[in-house]
GUTI-810687 format. One record per residue: x negated, y negated, z of N, C-alpha, C in turn; residue in three letters. Coordinates in steps of 0.1 Angstrom, whole numbers, plus 2048, in hexadecimal, padded with zeros to 3 digits. Atoms other than C-alpha are relative to their C-alpha. Example, Ala and Ser with C-alpha at 12.3 -4.5 7.8 and 13.67 -1.06 7.14 Angstrom:
BEGIN
  n.u  n.v  n.w  ca.u  ca.v  ca.w  c.u  c.v  c.w  resn
  7F7  80C  800   785   82D   84E  7F7  7F4  800   ALA
  809  80B  800   777   80B   847  808  7F5  808   SER
//
This chain:
BEGIN
  n.u  n.v  n.w  ca.u  ca.v  ca.w  c.u  c.v  c.w  resn
  7F8  80C  800   800   800   800  7F7  7F3  800   MET
  808  80C  7FF   7E4   7E8   809  7F8  7FE  7F3   ARG
  807  801  80D   7D1   7F0   7E9  809  7FB  7F5   SER
  7F6  804  809   7F0   7EB   7D5  803  7F1  802   PHE
  7FD  80E  7FD   7F8   7CA   7E6  7F4  7F7  7FC   SER
  80C  808  803   7D4   7BD   7E2  7FF  7FE  7F1   PHE
  801  802  80E   7D3   7C4   7BC  80B  7F7  7FA   PHE
  7F5  809  804   7F5   7B4   7B8  7FD  7F2  803   HIS
  803  80D  7FC   7E9   796   7CB  7F6  7F9  7F7   ALA
  80A  805  809   7CA   792   7B5  806  7FD  7F3   VAL
  7FA  802  80D   7DF   796   796  809  7F3  7FF   GLY
  7F7  80C  7FF   7F8   77C   7A1  7F8  7F3  801   LEU
  809  80B  7FF   7DC   764   7AA  7FA  7FC  7F2   CYS
  806  803  80D   7CC   768   788  80A  7FB  7F6   ALA
  7F5  805  808   7ED   763   776  803  7F1  803   LEU
  7FD  80D  7FC   7F4   744   78A  7F5  7F6  7FC   TRP
  80B  809  804   7D2   735   783  800  7FE  7F1   CYS
  7FF  802  80E   7D6   73B   75E  80C  7F7  7FC   ILE
  7F4  809  803   7F9   72B   75E  7FD  7F2  804   ALA
  804  80E  7FC   7EC   70D   771  7F7  7F9  7F6   VAL
  80A  805  809   7CE   708   75B  806  7FD  7F2   LEU
  7F9  802  80D   7E4   70B   73B  809  7F4  801   ILE
  7F6  80B  7FF   7FF   6F3   747  7F9  7F2  802   TYR
  807  80D  7FE   7E7   6D8   755  7F8  7FC  7F4   VAL
  808  803  80C   7D0   6DB   737  809  7FB  7F5   GLY
  7F7  805  80B   7ED   6D7   71F  805  7F2  803   ARG
  7FB  80D  7FC   7FA   6B9   733  7F5  7F6  7FD   ALA
  80C  809  802   7D7   6A9   732  7FF  7FD  7F1   PHE
  802  801  80F   7D4   6AF   70C  80B  7F7  7FB   VAL
  7F5  808  805   7F7   6A0   706  7FE  7F1  803   MET
  802  80E  7FC   7F0   680   719  7F4  7FA  7FA   TYR
  80C  805  806   7CD   67D   70B  803  7FD  7F1   ASP
  7FC  803  80D   7DC   67F   6E8  808  7F3  7FF   ILE
  7F8  80C  800   7F5   664   6F1  7F7  7F4  803   ALA
  809  80B  7FD   7DA   64E   700  7F7  7FC  7F3   VAL
  808  802  80C   7C4   652   6E1  809  7FA  7F5   THR
  7F7  806  80A   7E2   64B   6CB  804  7F2  802   GLY
  7FD  80D  7FC   7EB   62C   6DE  7F4  7F7  7FD   LEU
  80D  808  803   7C7   61F   6DB  7FE  7FE  7F1   ASN
  802  802  80E   7C6   626   6B6  80A  7F8  7F9   GLU
  7F5  809  806   7E8   617   6AD  7FF  7F2  804   THR
  802  80D  7FB   7DF   5F9   6C2  7F6  7F9  7F6   ARG
  80A  806  808   7C0   5F3   6AD  805  7FE  7F1   ALA
  7FB  801  80E   7D2   5FA   68C  80B  7F4  7FF   LYS
  7F7  80B  800   7EE   5E2   696  7F9  7F2  800   ALA
  808  80D  7FF   7D5   5C6   69F  7FA  7FD  7F2   ALA
  807  802  80D   7C2   5CB   67E  80B  7FD  7F5   LEU
  7F6  803  80A   7E3   5CB   66A  804  7F1  801   SER
  7FC  80E  7FF   7EC   5A9   679  7F5  7F7  7FB   GLY
  80B  809  806   7C9   59B   670  800  801  7F1   LEU
  7FF  7FE  80F   7CC   5AA   64D  80B  7F8  7FA   ARG
  7F5  808  804   7EE   59A   649  7FD  7F1  7FF   THR
  804  80E  800   7E0   579   653  7F7  7FC  7F5   PHE
  80A  802  80A   7C3   57B   63B  807  800  7F2   LEU
  7F9  7FF  80D   7DA   586   61E  809  7F4  7FE   GLN
  7F7  80C  802   7F3   56A   625  7F8  7F4  7FD   SER
  808  80B  804   7D7   551   623  7FB  801  7F2   GLU
  804  7FE  80E   7CB   560   602  80C  7FD  7F7   MET
  7F4  802  808   7EF   55E   5F5  802  7F1  7FD   ASP
  7FF  80E  802   7EB   538   5F7  7F7  7FC  7F4   LYS
  808  803  80C   7D2   53A   5DA  7F1  801  802   GLY
  80F  7FF  7FD   7B0   53E   5EB  7FB  80E  7FE   SER
  807  7F4  800   797   559   5E5  7FC  804  80E   ASP
  803  7FB  7F3   78C   56E   603  7F4  7F8  805   LEU
  80C  807  7FC   76A   55C   604  803  7F1  803   ILE
  7FD  80E  7FF   77B   53A   603  808  7FD  80C   GLN
  7F7  803  7F4   791   53E   622  7F9  7F9  80B   LEU
  805  808  7F5   78C   525   63D  806  804  80E   GLY
  7FB  7FE  7F2   78F   529   663  801  80F  803   GLY
  7FE  7F2  7FE   78B   54F   661  7F8  804  80D   ILE
  808  7FB  7F4   770   552   67C  807  7FD  80C   ARG
  7F8  803  7F4   786   541   695  80B  80A  802   ASP
  7F6  7F5  7FE   7A1   55B   68E  7F9  80D  804   ARG
  807  7F4  7FB   787   577   692  7FC  7FF  80E   LEU
  803  802  7F2   77C   568   6B3  80C  802  809   LEU
  7F4  7FE  7F9   7A0   567   6BE  803  80F  801   LEU
  7FD  7F1  800   7A4   58C   6B4  7F7  807  80B   PHE
  809  7FA  7F6   786   595   6CA  805  7FD  80E   VAL
  7FC  804  7F2   793   581   6E8  80D  807  804   ARG
  7F3  7FA  7FD   7B5   591   6E6  7FF  80F  805   GLN
  801  7F2  7FD   7A8   5B4   6EB  7F2  803  806   ASP
  80C  7FE  7F9   78D   5BC   705  7F7  80B  7FB   SER
  807  7F4  806   783   5DC   6F3  7F9  7FD  7F3   ASP
  806  803  80D   779   5CA   6D3  7F2  7FB  802   VAL
  80E  804  800   754   5C7   6CE  7FE  7F4  7F6   GLU
  801  80A  80B   755   5B4   6AD  80A  803  7F5   SER
  7F7  7FE  80C   76A   5AF   68E  7FA  7F8  7F5   VAL
  806  806  80B   75F   5A6   66B  808  802  7F3   LEU
  7F9  7FE  80D   76B   5A1   647  7F5  800  7F6   VAL
  80A  800  80A   756   5AC   62A  806  801  7F2   PHE
  7FC  800  80E   758   5A8   604  7FE  80D  7FA   ASP
  801  7F2  805   75E   5C9   5F3  7F7  800  7F4   ASN
  808  800  80D   74C   5BE   5D3  7F1  7FF  803   ARG
  80E  801  7FD   72B   5B4   5E3  7FC  808  80C   THR
  803  7F8  7F4   72E   5C8   603  7FA  7F7  80B   GLY
  806  809  7F6   723   5A9   617  80B  7FB  809   LYS
  7F7  805  7F6   733   59C   637  803  7F1  7FD   ILE
  7FC  80E  803   746   57B   630  802  7F9  80D   LEU
  7FD  806  7F3   752   574   653  7FF  80B  80B   PHE
  801  7F7  7F5   74B   583   675  801  7F9  80D   GLY
  7FF  806  7F2   752   57D   69A  7F2  7FE  805   SER
  80E  802  7FC   72C   580   69E  7F9  7F9  7F4   GLN
  805  808  80B   71C   565   689  7F4  806  7F8   SER
  80C  7FA  807   6FC   579   681  805  80B  7F6   LEU
  7FB  7F6  809   712   592   66F  802  7FB  7F2   GLN
  7FD  806  80C   71A   57A   653  7F5  801  7F6   THR
  80A  7FE  80B   708   582   632  7F9  80D  800   GLY
  807  7F3  7FF   6FD   5A4   63E  808  80B  7F8   THR
  7F9  7F6  807   706   5C2   628  805  80B  809   PRO
  7FA  7F5  7F8   71D   5DD   636  7FB  80D  7FB   VAL
  803  7F3  805   716   602   634  808  804  7F3   PRO
  7FA  7FC  80D   71E   610   611  80D  808  802   GLU
  7F5  7F8  7FD   736   629   620  80D  7F8  804   LYS
  7F4  809  7FC   74C   60C   62D  806  7FC  7F3   TRP
  7FA  805  80D   750   5FF   609  808  80C  7FA   ARG
  7F9  7F5  806   759   622   5FD  80D  803  807   GLN
  7F3  7FD  7F9   773   627   619  80A  7F5  7FE   LYS
  7F7  80B  802   781   605   613  807  801  7F2   CYS
  7FA  7FD  80E   786   60F   5EE  809  80C  800   ASP
  7F8  7F4  800   797   62F   5F9  80F  7FE  800   GLY
  7F1  801  801   7BC   637   5FA  806  7FC  80D   GLN
  7FA  802  7F3   7C2   634   61F  802  7F1  804   GLY
  7FE  80D  7FB   7D0   615   630  7F6  7FC  80A   THR
  80B  803  7F6   7B6   618   64C  7F6  80B  7FF   PHE
  80B  7F6  7FE   795   629   651  7FA  7FF  80D   PHE
  806  7FF  7F3   785   634   671  7F3  807  800   LEU
  80D  7F9  7FE   762   63E   67C  7FC  7FE  80F   GLU
  805  801  7F2   753   646   69E  7F1  801  801   ASP
  80E  7FF  7FD   731   643   6AD  7F7  7FC  7F4   ASN
  808  805  80C   721   62E   691  7F1  7FE  803   GLN
  80E  803  800   6FC   62B   68A  7FE  7F5  7F5   ASP
  803  80A  80A   6EC   60E   677  7FD  7F3  806   GLY
  805  80D  7FB   6E2   5EA   67A  80A  7F9  80A   PRO
  7F6  806  7F8   703   5E0   68B  802  807  80E   PHE
  7FC  7F8  7F5   705   5FC   6A4  7F5  807  806   PHE
  80C  7F9  7FC   6E2   605   6AD  800  801  810   GLU
  800  7FE  7F2   6E0   615   6D0  80E  800  807   GLY
  7F2  800  7FA   706   613   6D5  806  80E  7FF   LYS
  7F9  7F3  800   71B   631   6DE  80F  7FE  802   LYS
  7F2  7FF  7FE   73F   63A   6DF  807  7F3  7FA   GLU
  7F9  80B  807   74A   61F   6C6  809  806  7F5   LYS
  7F7  7FC  80B   766   621   6AD  801  7F4  7F7   ARG
  7FF  80A  80B   767   60E   68C  80E  803  7F9   ILE
  7F3  7FF  807   78A   607   67D  800  7F5  7F6   ILE
  800  80A  80B   78D   5F6   65C  80D  801  7F7   GLY
  7F5  800  809   7A9   5ED   644  7FE  7F6  7F4   THR
  803  809  80C   7A8   5DE   620  809  7F4  800   PRO
  7F8  80D  802   7B3   5BB   617  803  7FF  7F1   ILE
  7FB  801  80E   7C7   5B5   5F7  802  7F1  7FD   TYR
  7FD  80D  805   7CA   595   5E3  80E  7FF  7FB   ASN
  7F3  802  805   7E9   587   5D3  804  809  7F4   ALA
  7FD  7F7  80B   7E5   59F   5B6  7FF  80E  804   PHE
  801  7F3  7FA   7E4   5BD   5CD  7F3  807  7FD   ASN
  80D  7FB  802   7BF   5C2   5C7  7F8  800  80D   GLU
  809  800  7F4   7A7   5CD   5E2  7F4  7F7  7FE   LYS
  80B  80A  801   78F   5B0   5E8  7F6  802  80B   THR
  809  7FE  7F5   780   5BA   609  806  809  80B   GLY
  7FB  7F7  7F6   785   5CB   62A  7FD  7F8  80E   CYS
  802  805  7F2   789   5C0   64F  7FD  80C  809   VAL
  805  7F5  7F8   777   5D6   668  7FE  7FB  80E   VAL
  801  803  7F1   778   5D6   68E  7F8  80C  807   ALA
  807  7F7  7F8   760   5E7   6A6  806  800  80E   GLU
  7F9  7FF  7F3   771   5F4   6C5  7F7  808  80A   TYR
  806  7F8  7F5   761   5FF   6E6  80A  80A  805   ARG
  7F7  7F5  7FB   76F   61E   6F6  801  7FF  810   SER
  800  801  7F2   76C   611   71A  80D  804  807   ASP
  7F3  7FD  7FA   791   611   722  804  80E  7FE   THR
  7FC  7F2  803   797   632   711  7F8  80A  809   LEU
  808  7F8  7F8   77A   642   723  804  800  80F   THR
  7FC  801  7F2   785   635   745  80D  807  802   THR
  7F3  7F9  7FE   7A9   641   740  7FE  80F  7FF   VAL
  802  7F1  801   79D   664   735  7FA  805  80C   ARG
  807  7FB  7F4   786   667   753  80A  801  80C   ASN
  7F6  800  7F5   7A3   65E   76B  80A  80B  7FE   ARG
  7F7  7F5  802   7BA   677   75A  7F9  80D  802   MET
  807  7F3  7FD   79F   692   75C  800  802  80F   ALA
  800  7FE  7F1   79C   68B   782  80E  804  805   GLU
  7F2  7FD  7FC   7C2   68C   785  803  80F  7FD   THR
  7FE  7F3  804   7C3   6AD   772  7F9  80A  80A   SER
  808  7F7  7F7   7A8   6BD   788  807  800  80E   PHE
  7F9  801  7F3   7BA   6B1   7A8  80D  808  800   ALA
  7F3  7F9  801   7DB   6BF   79C  7FE  80F  7FF   THR
  803  7F2  802   7CC   6E0   792  7FD  806  80E   THR
  803  7FB  7F2   7BD   6E4   7B5  80C  801  809   LEU
  7F3  800  7F8   7DE   6DB   7C6  808  80C  7FD   LYS
  7F8  7F5  805   7F1   6F4   7B1  7FA  80E  804   LEU
  806  7F3  7FC   7D8   710   7B8  801  802  80F   LEU
  7FE  7FE  7F1   7DA   709   7DD  80E  803  804   LEU
  7F1  7FD  7FD   800   709   7DC  802  80F  7FD   ILE
  7FE  7F2  804   7FF   72B   7CA  7FA  809  80A   GLY
  807  7F8  7F7   7E6   739   7E2  807  800  80E   LEU
  7F8  800  7F3   7FA   72D   801  80C  808  7FF   ALA
  7F3  7F8  801   81A   73C   7F3  7FD  80F  800   CYS
  804  7F2  800   808   75D   7EC  7FD  805  80E   LEU
  804  7FC  7F2   7F9   75E   80F  80C  801  809   LEU
  7F4  800  7F8   81B   756   81E  808  80C  7FD   SER
  7F8  7F4  804   82C   772   80B  7F9  80D  806   VAL
  808  7F4  7FA   810   78B   816  802  800  80F   ILE
  7FE  800  7F1   813   77F   83A  80E  804  804   ALA
  7F2  7FD  7FD   839   782   839  802  80F  7FF   SER
  7FE  7F2  802   836   7A6   82C  7F9  807  80C   VAL
  806  7FA  7F4   81D   7AF   848  808  7FE  80D   ARG
  7F8  803  7F5   833   79E   861  80D  808  801   PHE
  7F4  7F8  800   852   7B1   856  7FD  80F  803   ARG
  804  7F2  7FD   83F   7D2   859  7FE  802  80F   GLU
  801  7FF  7F2   837   7CB   87D  80D  7FC  808   LYS
  7F4  805  7F9   857   7B9   886  80B  801  7F6   PHE
  7F6  7FF  80A   873   7C6   870  80C  7F6  802   PRO
  7F5  80A  7FF   88E   7AC   868  80C  806  7F9   LEU
  7F4  7FC  807   8B1   7B0   85D  800  7FB  7F1   LYS
  800  804  80F   8B9   7AD   837  803  7F1  7FE   LYS
  7FC  80E  802   8C9   78B   83B  7F4  7F7  804   LYS
  80B  808  7FC   8AB   77D   84E  7F5  801  7F6   GLU
  80A  7FF  80B   893   78B   834  803  7F7  7F4   LYS
  7FC  808  80C   8A7   77A   818  7FE  7F2  803   ALA
  801  80E  7FC   8A7   759   82B  7F1  7FC  800   VAL
  80F  803  7FF   881   75B   831  7FA  7FF  7F2   ALA
  805  801  80E   879   763   80D  805  7F4  7F8   VAL
  7FA  80B  807   891   749   800  7F9  7F3  804   SER
  806  80C  7FB   881   72E   815  7F2  7FF  7FA   LEU
  80D  801  806   85E   737   809  801  7FC  7F1   LEU
  7FF  803  80E   869   737   7E5  804  7F1  7FD   LEU
  7FC  80E  802   87B   715   7E9  7F5  7F7  803   LEU
  80C  808  7FD   85C   706   7F9  7F6  800  7F4   ALA
  809  7FF  80B   847   713   7DC  805  7F9  7F4   PHE
  7FA  806  80C   85E   708   7C0  801  7F1  801   LEU
  7FE  80F  7FF   863   6E5   7CF  7F2  7F9  7FF   SER
  80D  807  800   83D   6DE   7D2  7FB  800  7F1   LEU
  805  800  80D   836   6E8   7AE  804  7F4  7F7   ILE
  7FC  80B  808   84C   6CF   79B  7FC  7F2  806   PRO
  804  80D  7FA   843   6B4   7B5  7F1  7FD  7FC   MET
  80E  802  803   81E   6B9   7AE  7FE  7FD  7F1   THR
  801  803  80F   822   6BA   788  806  7F2  7FD   LEU
  7FA  80E  802   839   69B   789  7F6  7F5  804   GLY
  80A  809  7FB   81F   689   79D  7F4  7FE  7F6   ASN
  80B  801  80A   804   692   784  804  7F8  7F4   MET
  7FB  808  80C   818   684   767  801  7F1  803   LYS
  7FF  80E  7FC   81F   664   77B  7F3  7FA  801   SER
  80E  806  800   7FA   65F   781  7FA  7FF  7F3   VAL
  804  801  80E   7F3   666   75D  805  7F3  7FA   PHE
  7F9  80C  806   80C   64B   753  7FA  7F3  806   GLU
  806  80C  7F9   7FD   633   76D  7F2  7FD  7FA   SER
  80D  801  806   7DA   63A   75E  801  7FA  7F2   ASP
  7FE  804  80E   7E8   632   73B  803  7F1  7FF   MET
  7FB  80E  800   7F4   60F   745  7F7  7F6  7F9   LYS
  808  80A  807   7D5   5FC   739  801  801  7F1   PRO
  7FF  7FE  80E   7D8   60B   717  80E  7FB  7FB   VAL
  7F2  804  803   7FE   605   716  801  7F1  800   ILE
  7FF  80F  7FF   7FB   5E1   721  7F7  7F9  7F5   SER
  809  805  80B   7DE   5DB   708  807  800  7F3   GLY
  7F9  7FF  80D   7F3   5E7   6EB  80C  7F7  800   LYS
  7F4  809  7FF   812   5D4   6F8  7FC  7F2  7FC   ALA
  804  80E  803   7FE   5B4   6F6  7FE  7FE  7F1   LYS
  802  801  80E   7F4   5BB   6D2  80D  800  7F8   ILE
  7F3  7FF  806   818   5C4   6C8  807  7F3  802   ILE
  7F9  80D  7FE   825   5A4   6D8  7FA  7F5  7F7   LEU
  806  809  809   80C   590   6C4  805  801  7F2   SER
  7FB  7FE  80D   817   5A0   6A4  80F  7FC  7FE   LEU
  7F2  804  801   83B   599   6AC  802  7F1  801   LEU
  7FF  80E  7FD   836   575   6B8  7FC  7F8  7F4   ARG
  805  809  80B   822   568   69A  80A  7FD  7F5   GLU
  7F6  803  80A   83D   56D   67F  80C  7F8  805   PRO
  7F5  807  7FA   857   561   697  7FD  7F1  801   THR
  804  80F  7FF   844   540   69D  800  7FA  7F3   GLU
  801  806  80E   83F   53B   678  80E  7FD  7FB   LYS
  7F2  803  803   865   53E   673  805  7F4  807   ALA
  7FB  80B  7F8   86C   526   68F  7FA  7F3  7FA   VAL
  807  80C  805   852   50D   681  805  7FC  7F3   ALA
  7FA  804  80D   863   50F   65F  80E  7FB  802   ALA
  7F3  806  7FD   883   503   670  80B  80A  801   GLY
  7F5  7F6  7FE   896   524   674  802  802  80F   VAL
  7FD  7FD  7F2   8A8   527   696  7FD  80E  803   PRO
  803  7F2  7FC   89F   546   6AA  80C  809  7FD   LEU
  7F4  7F7  802   8C2   553   6A8  803  803  7F1   ALA
  7FD  7FE  80E   8C3   550   682  7F4  806  7F8   ASP
  80B  7FA  808   8A2   562   679  805  80D  7FA   ILE
  7FB  7F4  808   8AC   57B   65E  7F6  80C  801   ASN
  809  7F4  800   89F   59E   661  7F9  803  80D   GLY
  808  7FE  7F4   893   59B   685  802  80E  806   ALA
  7FD  7F3  7FA   8A5   5BA   691  7F9  80B  7F9   GLU
  806  7F6  808   898   5CF   674  7F1  800  802   SER
  80E  802  7FE   875   5C2   679  7FC  806  80E   PHE
  803  7FB  7F2   876   5CA   69F  802  80F  800   PHE
  7FE  7F2  800   885   5EC   698  7F5  808  7F9   GLU
  80B  7F9  807   869   5F5   680  7F4  801  809   GLN
  80C  7FF  7F6   84F   5EC   69A  803  80A  80A   ILE
  7FC  7F6  7F5   862   601   6B4  7FF  80E  7FB   ARG
  801  7F3  805   864   61F   69D  7F2  805  7FD   LYS
  80E  7FD  803   83F   61D   694  7F8  802  80D   ASN
  806  7FF  7F3   837   61D   6B9  809  806  80A   ASN
  7F5  7F8  7F8   84B   638   6CC  800  7FD  80E   PRO
  800  804  7F2   841   62B   6EE  809  7F4  803   GLU
  7F8  80D  7FE   854   60A   6E8  80F  803  801   ILE
  7F2  7FE  7FE   877   60C   6F6  809  7F6  7FA   LEU
  7F8  80B  806   884   5EA   6EB  7F7  7F4  7FD   PHE
  806  80D  803   87B   5C9   6DC  80B  7F5  800   VAL
  7F6  80A  7FE   88D   5A9   6E5  7FB  7F2  7FB   LEU
  803  80E  802   88D   585   6D8  80B  7F8  807   LEU
  7F7  808  7F8   89D   56D   6F0  7FD  7F1  7FE   THR
  802  80E  7FF   8A2   548   6F3  7F8  7FD  80D   ASP
  808  803  7F4   88F   535   70E  807  802  80D   LYS
  7F8  7FE  7F4   8AB   53B   727  801  80F  803   SER
  800  7F2  7FE   8A8   561   722  80C  807  7F9   GLY
  7F4  7FA  807   8C8   566   70D  7FB  808  7F4   ARG
  805  7F7  80A   8C2   583   6F5  806  7FC  7F2   VAL
  7FB  804  80D   8C4   578   6D0  7FE  80C  7F6   LEU
  803  7F4  809   8B5   597   6BE  7FB  80B  809   HIS
  804  7F5  7F8   8B0   5BA   6CC  7FF  80C  7F7   GLU
  802  7F3  806   8A2   5DB   6C0  7FE  80A  80B   ALA
  801  7F7  7F5   8A5   5FA   6D6  80A  7FD  80B   GLY
  7F7  802  7F5   8B6   5FC   6F7  7F9  7FB  80D   SER
  807  806  7F5   8AA   5E4   712  808  804  80D   ALA
  7F8  7FD  7F4   8C7   5EE   72A  7FA  80D  807   ALA
  805  7F4  7FB   8B6   610   72F  7F5  7FE  80A   GLU
  80C  803  7F8   897   600   73F  803  7F8  80C   ALA
  7FD  809  7F5   8A9   5E9   757  80B  805  809   PHE
  7F6  7FC  7F6   8BD   5EE   777  806  7F4  806   PHE
  7F9  80B  7FA   8D7   5D6   784  806  804  80E   ALA
  7FB  7FD  7F3   8DE   5D6   7A9  80F  7FB  801   ASP
  7F2  803  800   904   5D7   7AD  804  7F6  80B   LYS
  7FD  80A  7F5   903   5C3   7CE  7FB  7F2  7FD   LEU
  806  80D  801   8EB   5A8   7C6  800  7FB  7F1   THR
  800  804  80F   8EC   5A8   79F  7F2  7FE  7FB   GLY
  80E  801  804   8C6   5A8   79F  7FC  80B  7F6   LYS
  805  7F6  80B   8B7   5B8   77F  7F1  803  802   VAL
  80E  7FC  7FE   897   5CB   783  7FC  80B  7F6   SER
  804  7F6  809   882   5E2   76D  7FF  80D  807   LEU
  800  7F2  7FB   886   607   773  7F2  805  801   ARG
  80D  7F9  7FF   869   61D   77E  7FE  808  7F3   GLU
  803  7F9  80C   857   62B   760  801  7F8  7F3   GLY
  7FF  809  80C   85C   60D   749  7F6  7F4  802   TYR
  809  80B  800   844   5F1   740  805  7F5  7F7   PHE
  7FB  80B  808   84F   5CF   733  7F6  7F5  7FF   SER
  809  80B  803   83B   5B3   724  806  7F5  7F7   ALA
  7FA  80B  808   844   591   715  7F6  7F5  7FD   ALA
  808  80B  804   834   574   703  80A  7F5  7FB   GLU
  7F7  80B  804   843   551   6FC  7FF  7FE  7F1   PRO
  800  804  80E   84D   546   6D9  7FF  7F0  801   VAL
  802  80E  7FE   840   522   6D6  802  7F8  7F3   ARG
  7FF  80A  80B   847   504   6BF  7FA  7F3  805   LEU
  807  80C  7FC   82F   4E7   6C2  7FD  800  810   ASN
  803  7FE  7F2   824   4F5   6E4  80B  801  80A   GLU
  7F4  7FF  7F8   848   4F6   6F1  805  80F  7FF   ASP
  7FB  7F3  801   856   518   6FA  80F  800  7FC   THR
  7F2  800  805   876   51F   6E6  806  80D  802   VAL
  7FB  7F2  7FF   87A   544   6ED  7F6  809  805   GLY
  809  7F6  7FB   86B   564   6F8  801  80D  7F8   TRP
  800  7F2  805   860   585   6E8  7FD  809  80B   ILE
  802  7F7  7F5   863   5A2   700  801  80E  7FA   GLN
  800  7F2  804   85B   5C7   6FB  800  808  80D   ILE
  800  7F7  7F5   862   5E4   712  7FA  80D  7FC   GLY
  807  7F3  803   84D   604   713  805  80A  80A   VAL
  7FD  7F5  7F8   858   625   720  7F3  808  803   ASN
  80C  7FA  7FC   83A   631   734  801  80F  800   GLU
  7FF  7F2  7FF   848   654   735  803  806  7F3   ARG
  7FC  7FB  80D   84B   659   710  7F8  80D  7FD   PHE
  807  7F3  802   831   675   711  807  80B  807   VAL
  7F9  7F6  7F7   843   687   72D  80E  804  7F9   ARG
  7F3  7FD  806   865   684   71B  800  806  7F3   GLU
  801  7FB  80E   859   68D   6F8  7F9  80D  7FF   ASN
  809  7F5  802   840   6A8   6FF  803  80B  80B   ARG
  7FE  7F6  7F5   84C   6BA   71F  80F  803  802   PHE
//
């Protein structure tokens, strides 16, 4: 009996360890994919905005090399994102840098493979851990580029940004620590449960209990075991989501900037906020391309909603007694003012579902 119980105990421990490692490992991979995706789409969204600006300037009749005030725009691009090391624009015909956030870059030729990738079919190209005159001695960098088209839909150049991976590395390290701690907790829970069952068996052998008492004792053990597991796993996912907040807030800032700029152009052209055509469809397209975004709102300066995409009501809770509206747990909200001649005329607001990985993958 003892030999049988021992081998069963070892088998159960092994199965539990395997199950824990598989589940926690899968959870880490899913959240890591989400963090990497957020980081990448943030960079692509920011570059898309810069590309749109450059192309709109070229649509006024200027060639890429003739554009004025571009370096100021590039410096603004760098200031808006703490992970950006530098950004530059090069001419695809000569392969030389026309504008750069680092002044010494101007006039320097870019690697030939950049020109080839800029001529390729993709909208974006990515490279990691670059070597060469721009990146000597640097590690864990990512290069993201996108082509620039003139008014005749011809590729005239490319805008390229160099991103550090500091934020991404920090988030991954925190998630790895959380995964290790959760694995250890679950293993200890399983071991404690197994020891409790073995102890209860030995106890019943020495002190026989009635069937009803045995059922109650076993049920209590199972209830305690089953309640600790989802609590521990839920806490792990909550910590993952907390770790992801720097990446989420960084991307939210970029999205807000992309939404605010065309809105301010419309207002500057004399269009009232409430009468901006296509606002909802534009907001909805942004929301669909970024699955973590729950809603996008455009309000007047008093907070009255003028245009909406998604469901903002899901993210807010209204106290029935006081009427106070607050953000529900698991949601992140950010807003930026829409200005006309330095005066605030409205607000762009987005809401992010921080639990989008948990809800879509588990």
